[in-house]
C-alpha positions as CSV (number, residue, x, y, z in Angstrom):
1,M,13.0,6.7,49.2
2,S,15.8,8.8,50.6
3,I,15.2,12.1,52.3
4,L,17.2,13.9,49.6
5,K,15.2,12.4,46.8
6,K,11.9,13.4,48.5
7,A,13.3,16.9,48.9
8,L,14.2,17.1,45.2
9,I,10.8,15.8,44.1
10,K,9.1,18.4,46.3
11,A,11.3,21.2,45.0
12,S,10.6,20.2,41.3
13,G,6.9,20.7,41.7
14,N,6.6,23.9,39.8
15,R,6.6,25.2,36.3
16,F,10.0,26.9,36.4
17,I,12.0,23.9,37.6
18,Q,10.2,21.6,35.2
19,S,11.1,24.0,32.4
20,V,14.8,24.0,33.5
21,L,14.8,20.2,33.7
22,E,13.3,19.9,30.2
23,K,16.0,22.2,28.8
24,N,18.7,20.2,30.5
25,V,17.4,17.0,29.1
26,Q,17.3,18.5,25.6
27,A,20.9,19.9,25.9
28,S,22.1,16.5,27.0
29,Q,20.3,14.8,24.2
30,D,21.8,17.2,21.6
31,L,25.3,16.1,22.8
32,M,24.2,12.5,22.5
33,G,23.1,13.0,18.9
34,I,19.4,12.8,19.7
35,G,17.9,15.6,17.8
36,S,21.1,16.6,16.0
37,G,19.7,15.4,12.7
38,S,17.0,18.2,12.7
39,S,19.3,21.0,14.0
40,G,19.8,22.5,10.6
41,G,23.6,22.5,11.0
42,G,24.3,20.0,8.3
43,F,26.6,17.0,8.4
44,L,29.0,18.7,10.8
45,S,26.4,19.0,13.5
46,T,25.2,15.4,13.1
47,G,28.6,13.7,13.1
48,E,27.8,12.0,9.8
49,E,31.1,13.2,8.2
50,S,32.9,10.7,10.5
51,I,31.4,7.9,8.5
52,C,33.8,8.8,5.7
53,N,36.8,8.4,7.9
54,F,35.4,5.2,9.4
55,L,34.9,3.8,5.8
56,K,38.5,4.6,4.8
57,Q,39.9,3.1,8.0
58,R,37.9,-0.1,7.9
59,L,37.5,-0.9,4.2
60,K,39.5,-0.8,1.0
61,P,38.6,1.3,-2.0
62,P,37.0,1.6,-4.5
63,Y,33.8,2.1,-2.6
64,C,30.3,1.3,-3.8
65,I,28.0,3.8,-2.0
66,F,24.2,3.9,-2.1
67,D,22.5,7.2,-1.3
68,V,18.9,6.3,-0.8
69,G,16.9,9.5,-0.5
70,S,19.3,11.9,-2.3
71,N,17.1,14.9,-2.3
72,K,19.2,17.7,-4.0
73,G,22.5,15.9,-3.6
74,Q,23.8,17.0,-0.2
75,Y,25.2,13.5,0.7
76,P,27.2,13.0,-2.6
77,Q,28.8,16.3,-2.0
78,M,29.9,15.2,1.5
79,I,31.4,12.1,0.0
80,I,33.2,14.1,-2.7
81,D,34.6,16.4,-0.1
82,N,36.0,13.6,2.1
83,I,37.0,10.7,-0.1
84,T,39.8,10.6,-2.7
85,A,38.7,11.6,-6.2
86,D,38.4,8.2,-8.0
87,D,38.0,5.9,-5.0
88,F,34.2,5.6,-5.1
89,S,31.0,5.2,-7.1
90,I,27.7,6.6,-5.8
91,H,24.2,5.3,-6.8
92,C,21.7,8.0,-6.0
93,F,18.0,7.4,-5.6
94,E,15.5,10.3,-5.6
95,P,11.9,9.6,-6.6
96,G,10.6,13.2,-6.7
97,H,10.5,14.4,-10.4
98,E,11.3,18.0,-9.9
99,T,13.7,17.3,-7.1
100,F,15.5,14.9,-9.3
101,K,16.0,17.6,-11.9
102,I,17.8,19.7,-9.3
103,L,19.9,16.7,-8.4
104,E,20.7,16.0,-12.1
105,K,21.9,19.5,-12.7
106,S,24.6,19.1,-10.1
107,Y,25.9,15.7,-11.0
108,K,24.9,14.6,-14.5
109,E,28.5,15.2,-15.8
110,D,30.1,13.2,-12.9
111,K,30.8,9.7,-14.2
112,R,31.3,8.4,-10.6
113,I,27.7,9.1,-9.8
114,K,24.7,7.2,-11.2
115,L,21.4,9.1,-10.8
116,N,18.1,7.2,-10.5
117,N,14.7,8.9,-10.5
118,I,13.2,6.2,-8.4
119,G,12.5,5.4,-4.7
120,I,13.6,2.3,-2.8
121,G,11.1,0.1,-1.0
122,K,10.1,-3.5,-0.3
123,A,8.6,-4.2,-3.7
124,K,8.9,-3.0,-7.2
125,G,6.0,-0.9,-8.4
126,E,4.4,2.6,-8.3
127,T,3.2,4.6,-5.4
128,V,2.5,8.2,-4.3
129,L,5.0,10.6,-2.9
130,H,3.6,13.3,-0.6
131,F,5.3,16.7,0.1
132,D,4.8,20.3,1.2
133,S,6.9,22.0,-1.5
134,V,9.1,21.1,-4.4
135,G,12.5,20.0,-3.3
136,S,11.4,19.4,0.3
137,R,13.7,17.2,2.4
138,M,10.6,15.9,4.2
139,A,8.9,14.3,1.1
140,S,7.6,10.9,2.2
141,L,5.6,8.0,0.9
142,T,3.3,8.7,3.9
143,K,1.2,11.8,4.0
144,R,2.7,13.2,7.2
145,R,0.6,15.3,9.6
146,L,2.6,18.3,10.5
147,D,-0.1,20.9,11.0
148,H,1.4,21.7,14.5
149,F,4.5,23.1,12.7
150,G,2.5,24.9,10.1
151,I,3.6,22.5,7.4
152,Y,1.0,20.9,5.1
153,F,1.5,17.9,2.8
154,N,-0.9,19.2,0.2
155,K,1.1,18.1,-2.9
156,S,1.7,14.7,-4.3
157,E,2.9,12.8,-7.4
158,K,3.2,9.2,-8.6
159,V,6.7,7.8,-8.4
160,E,8.4,4.6,-9.3
161,I,9.8,2.2,-6.6
162,N,12.4,-0.5,-6.9
163,T,14.1,-2.7,-4.3
164,I,17.8,-2.8,-3.5
165,D,17.9,-6.5,-4.4
166,N,16.3,-5.9,-7.8
167,Y,18.5,-2.9,-8.5
168,C,21.7,-4.8,-7.6
169,S,20.7,-7.7,-9.8
170,E,19.8,-5.5,-12.7
171,N,23.1,-3.6,-12.5
172,A,25.4,-6.5,-11.6
173,I,26.3,-5.0,-8.2
174,N,27.7,-7.6,-5.9
175,H,28.7,-5.5,-2.9
176,I,27.7,-2.3,-1.2
177,H,30.3,-0.7,1.2
178,L,28.0,2.0,2.5
179,L,24.2,2.1,2.3
180,K,22.7,5.4,3.5
181,F,19.0,5.8,4.1
182,D,17.1,9.0,4.5
183,I,13.6,8.2,3.3
184,E,11.4,9.8,5.9
185,G,10.1,6.8,7.9
186,H,10.2,4.1,5.2
187,E,13.6,2.7,5.9
188,L,12.3,-0.6,7.2
189,D,10.5,-1.2,3.9
190,A,13.8,-0.5,2.0
191,L,15.7,-2.8,4.4
192,D,13.1,-5.6,3.7
193,G,13.8,-5.2,0.0
194,A,17.5,-5.8,0.6
195,R,17.1,-9.2,2.3
196,K,19.1,-11.1,-0.3
197,M,22.1,-8.7,-0.1
198,F,22.1,-8.9,3.7
199,D,21.8,-12.7,3.6
200,K,24.9,-12.8,1.4
201,K,26.8,-10.4,3.8
202,S,27.2,-8.1,0.9
203,I,26.4,-4.8,2.7
204,D,29.1,-3.6,5.1
205,I,27.8,-0.4,6.7
206,V,24.3,1.1,6.9
207,T,23.3,4.5,8.1
208,F,19.8,5.6,8.8
209,E,17.8,8.4,10.5
210,F,15.1,7.8,13.1
211,G,12.8,10.6,14.3
212,G,9.5,12.4,13.9
213,C,8.7,10.7,10.5
214,N,8.5,7.4,12.3
215,I,5.6,8.7,14.3
216,D,3.7,9.1,11.0
217,T,4.7,5.7,9.7
218,R,4.1,4.0,13.1
219,T,7.6,2.4,13.1
220,F,9.8,2.2,16.2
221,F,13.4,1.8,17.1
222,Q,12.5,-1.6,18.4
223,D,11.7,-2.6,14.8
224,F,15.3,-1.6,13.7
225,W,16.8,-3.3,16.7
226,Y,15.2,-6.7,15.9
227,F,15.9,-6.4,12.2
228,F,19.6,-5.8,12.6
229,S,20.1,-8.1,15.6
230,G,18.4,-10.8,13.5
231,I,21.2,-10.6,10.9
232,N,24.0,-10.2,13.4
233,M,24.7,-6.5,12.8
234,K,25.3,-4.0,15.5
235,I,23.7,-0.5,15.9
236,F,25.6,2.6,16.9
237,R,24.3,6.1,17.6
238,I,26.2,8.7,15.7
239,T,27.1,11.6,18.0
240,P,28.0,15.2,16.9
241,S,31.6,14.5,18.1
242,G,31.9,11.7,15.6
243,Y,31.9,9.0,18.3
244,F,29.8,5.9,17.6
245,Y,27.9,4.9,20.7
246,P,27.1,1.2,20.8
247,I,23.5,0.2,21.4
248,E,24.1,-3.1,23.2
249,S,20.5,-4.0,24.0
250,Y,17.1,-2.6,23.3
251,K,15.6,-0.2,25.8
252,E,12.4,1.8,25.6
253,I,14.3,5.0,26.3
254,Y,15.7,4.7,22.8
255,E,12.2,5.5,21.4
256,Q,13.2,9.2,21.0
257,F,11.3,10.8,18.1
258,R,13.8,13.6,17.7
259,T,15.8,13.0,14.5
260,T,18.8,10.9,15.3
261,N,21.4,9.2,13.0
262,F,22.6,5.6,13.5
263,M,25.3,3.5,11.9
264,V,25.0,-0.3,11.6
265,M,27.8,-2.7,10.8
């Protein structure tokens, strides 16, 4: 160990310097897109809007887009704002009954958008959706423990679940250009229910969030890495600048449970 490194280690041995180091790490991570998904700044702060430009550059319209975990319809609005009027169709999936009513009010007259009051998972059936309040963006099929934030998942309802493979078969959908997931830690289940579409190379681009909800569902970035590398698709971290940083190999440092957005292709 060098003399300089020894001196730095000794100098860092106090609460003030440790606090400064922690803030510097967080600032660096924010610029990397680690934690940007929970910043509250919307799609501009996460870099997700860049997906629309990427889609237009790489693929030809009309686009078939799946919005899995639609909530109140924030994602369809981003698509509408960034893609030419008649160049797409969006299939929205929102299992929460009251949340779906909010979504329906906004888009029921738009023929480009198909609204589905169901969730997406690995098997067709019925399960329980847990949430803290009606319309919550944190609603999950897992009863999350967020007491440390003063958030309590004390509400629930039974919801219907389908798989992507079943839905595509039932609706004669042969190709998905963009498949977006935001289902609070249950993305791997939904991916498992899309095996046939992936096997046929019928899904071009996938986006998903990874963060605190994966603590509650006990799923890890490693699981995503092996799933996508197993089907020869590459993962990129979406940065706030809109740059897609390639994840070329799995590293334990990627297990960052601050909400981060990824693109896969």
